Steps between C-alpha positions, in 0.01 A plus 500: 500500500597761247790504249773762508533667158645274234666269753380159614485612864151447645461687822250549785317831452660643819877525521649479850746783558817400685622845597401450867685165541810563708377848583173541688433124475758270658578158360235315702226751410613497137486121480147507643391756237660304220340177624156660516539659153603166346218319682252740345625411154745786463811436286638846404760658738674831433824615659823689412866475584482841674226398752544615772820703498318798647443330837752549778755219501405369158722502191253374238402149394311430824172435324651268244677311779177444690318386189788270415495338841123454475531343154766258632294402799171462318628349173259710296730648237345349190150608602595867525581800284778693667569854385794710614672813382847640418641848501447658840719298737780741609764237439369422151334818387388570148429298188844457350604157381751466782250593766226270371737206483604549863152579627331195342744260665428662840125469447521138393716416801269673750187351343664156498384436147645429158276745319293816541162488333457874442803733521431869512716798416407678826537858382596627154873584482552772240879481540513155340394428140177303490664255258769417760240431769281297268794314352612393848150399596481290182817317603343416834191360321713288272697371802176401667556726801199715410178395330343833412582869524305799619540870559415703809468879518551557126327792331320463168782614274769287661283192512407544133866541411596189694231292328609630159867413568399146604312455173765656282796320653322171570546528875281373780218742563313628806172320558377707791517845654493578873365858539373687802124481452202500731168679555667821621807489276371460146656775290845343465372183342163567333524650151804454281682248717197274550427526125855390417471205738176397329628544142817306567327218680670553836335464840510748784586386852441819703687571823361705792160364399372617837666841487747433782218360711251785452257278304479249785262749660682522832617857437213731594477863626601513867638143501866439585651191335829355628667416171821590312271596214266725697636828366478390139154349536370798696580729211197364315258614771359786296155558352568260211639230729202521730270475199674182391481351851127572519434295184739223611322480834167460329617236254692308765181477707293398196744222413574405861863558419781721623574853374843379388355213294256736322784743418715220360200352311458835324862491402477139383201589287706741285558346162880500500548390861579131556550511877545792740770468764415526870708417803398370840696506825274244668252226403220725626604774257520242220143388571383856418666474159423152377136577420622715213597188304137388472302816541329609180370853503208592273564742218306771681702448819827528307372821341403646834849452634654635182287813526561547872875481450515737205689822564 
């Protein structure tokens, strides 16, 4: 287990992404994946109120609802760290005080719980003063509806400003950041943003840790993959992407592991990362990911992947 920032949340080093629940994974499949993740020792589940509004027939909240039903059936709430997000649901969009107060009640109801362990501002909202957002979040913490706060998709300047406001005005502060970060998408996080996370004692919980599925290794030249993410993942099939896959293949063979687990292990080895997020539609897909929680790459292996993925 690893601790998130300055919180007292100890989490499994692989966070289970809930974006597929109620989308490409129906309730029965989702329950099986959640059961298998918990059985392996996993305790960190990530979702959002907006998941999966993009799917035909959905209106948002489907993932939270599936997770809530699973929690009720399994009675595992106190063993788990549940993270969800606010700000992108069409019926409660943005980070105003009014929106947050409406959205949190919806999330709590769908999750069937009295509290959210880690509550993210899903995307920075420049139309709302940071003090208003943080002040409302602080109220939720005081009310016991939220334990800790986090930010997703914040740039360096806005995250720094938010942290400063929390200090200056004695408001609850973000303890984690959820950025897009993986072997083939490094530029947005590495550098100033990662340095700020380190200096302020936050933890990073990267999303798209497998680059929309590209880093599972199933996307290869001449191979057609039937997946809603195929177009996005296929975009990485360039010289650099193939170079990364070649090293991943070699290390996966050496460790008798999956390509996906090696890619996630590289991410987990980065100093500011507490747990990368990865989602699985089936138990078989989850099996390819779980090895990342215990796989320790040698320093030279980490460096090889870092060099192969450099632009």
